[in-house]
N, C-alpha and C positions, 0 to 999 in steps of 0.2 A: 533618474528612473523612478517611476511610481508604479509599484505592483498593484494589480487589480485581481480580485478573486471572484469567481462566478462559475456557473455551470459550463460544461464543455461546449454546448452550442453557442453560448455567449462569447466564449474565448475564441472559438473558431470563426465566428462572425466578425469579431474585432480584427482578427488577422486578415480575413477575407476582404473586409472593407478598408484595410490599410490604416486602421486606427492604432494598430500596434504592429511591430515588426517580428517579435518573437514571443512565444508562449512556452511555459514549462508545464507539461501535462504528464499524467501517469499512463493512461490507457489509449494513447493516440496511435493511429496507423497511417502509413504512407498512403497517398492517394494521388490523383492526377494534379490537384492544385497545391498540395503541400508535401513536404518531405520531413520526416522525423529524424533527428540526430540525437543519439544518446547523450544525456547530460551527466548522469551517474547511475550506477547500479544501486538498486534499493537493497540495503542490508537490513535484515530483520534481526532483532535482538530479543532476548527473553528477559522478562521482569520477574524476579523472584524475591521472596523475603530472605533475609540473611540466614535464617534457620533451614532453608531448603538446601538439599545436597548439591544442586547445580550452582549455588552461589559461590562455591570455592573453585569452580572450573573456568578455564579460559574459553571453552566453547561447548555447545550442546548440539548433538546431532538431532535432526528432525525426527527420526524414528524413535528416539528416546522419549519424545513427548506423547506418544500414542497412549500411554497408560496414566498420564498425568491429568489432574483436574484443572482444566484451562478455561480462561475467559477469552472470548473473541471480540475484536473491535467491530464497529459498525460495518455492515455488509458493503457499503459503498466507499469505505475508507481505502486509502492507498495501502495501508498495512494489511488489511484483510485481503485485498486482491493479490498482493505479493505472497502472502501466506498460503492462500488457496492454490496459486500457481505452483508454489514449492511443493505442496502436498501432492498435487497431481503428478508433477515431475518425478517425485521420489516414491510414488505409490504408497503414501501414508494416509491413513484415515483417522481423524480426530473429531470426536463429538464434544463440544464445549459444555461445561456445567452452567455457564452464563454467557449470554451474547448481549453486548451493549447495543441498544436499539437507537439511541439518540446521539446526534453529533452536533457540535457547535458549528455554525456556518460563518465564514468570513465573507462579507460583501462590501 
């Protein structure tokens, strides 16, 4: 197996043209031509310095992050989409102090 990375349209086109049989994607939807099957649930984690109080805990609740100074990942990253979805689901609003704008691309 040789994984290939690209934009969603290129991935869908490769499946559509039978150049590949399976694709792993993050924001795909079922349609007439394709069916999505869950591969795994995206688990979000917090990254904190050892001196931060959360560092000694087994888990952090999303609502506890509302008053923390946070950095957000690139807007089109899988982590950002999962985090945004979780905030909407749990009615949590967080404004980052820093939002990373650039991402490395694998092609």
